[in-house]
C-alpha positions, 0 to 999 in steps of 0.5 A: 466493515462491509465485505468486498467481492473476491478480488485483491484489496488493501487496508491502510488506516488513518489510525496510522496518521500523525493526528489525534483524531483516529480514536483508540488503537483498540478500535482501530485494531478491531476495524483492521482485524479481518482480511477482506479482498480487494476487487482488482486482482485480475491478471492484466494483459500480459502483452504489457508490462505489469505494475502490481500493488501489494497493499492493505485497505488504503490501496484496496478502495475500502469503503469507496465506489469501485475503481475510484481509489488511487490505484485505479486513478494511477491506471487511468493516468497511465492511459491518459499519458499513453504509458503502456502498462497494466495495473494489478491491484493485489491489495487486501483489507486487513493484510499484514506484511506477513500476509503480503510476504506469503502471497507475493511468490504466486503473484510474481510467478503469475503476473511477472510484474515489472514494478511492485508497489509495496504498501504494507505495515500499518496493520502490523503496528495495530496488531502489535507485531514486533518491529523486527518482524515487520522489517524482516517481512518487508525486506523479504518482499522487496528482495523477492521482487528484485530477484524476479527482476521487478523494480520496487516502490516502498510506501511508508506509513506513520503510527499514532502518537499514542504508541509512544515516541520511540515506537512511532519513530522507529516504525516510520524509520524502518521504511527509510532504512530499507529504502536506503539499504535495498536501493528502492524509491520511497514514498515517505507517507502515503497520507501526506497532505490529508492526515490532518484533514478530518473531512478527507476521511470516511466516518471511521476517521481511518480510511480516506474518502474518494475526494482524497484519492487524487492526493494519494496518487500524487504522493505515489506518482513521483516515485513510480514515474521514473521507473516506467522508463527503465522497466520492461516486460519479462 
């Protein structure tokens, strides 16, 4: 893995897609074991309402040219559609829900976001973090964001089938349960539309390619756009 410059990035594995081509969990765990910051954690202009993306390598543009990931494409779409929001990519490669939970209070205080997009949990599964811990961390992240008056979008993920059907089902199910309980919009599966397409992944068969990024944005956008009408700067 190549280290990135000091700015916030994210990790989201193809190894968490429902396919059989992502190799062993051990290899994936190695690939995601070290946190590498993404490059878009700069504070946006405070005159505009802010969208914060709290994620792992999938959102941190791991292995991609700068400003070509789905978060950068979302920023461009907002500009193209003349929707006056700033975007702060606070994603870090290798990050877990525990890491996101620890980082969020400072982000909320500094950026005062109107919307927080939470794309975490994949690395928890790869590291064998108990489901109860992952659920508690995600719940706390969502509640902290809501208490700061931010809207939240929760992004779901799958784990490989070799984790066993019971774990796989429960892992994915916790996103839906949290979405219902805390009344936040859900993106069921960030990699929908590309998970079964090897050519949409980099050589590691884990991280999506640049060509896949518009698909990821299209998966997230329907959950985000309705919030833009109701969100306002603090």
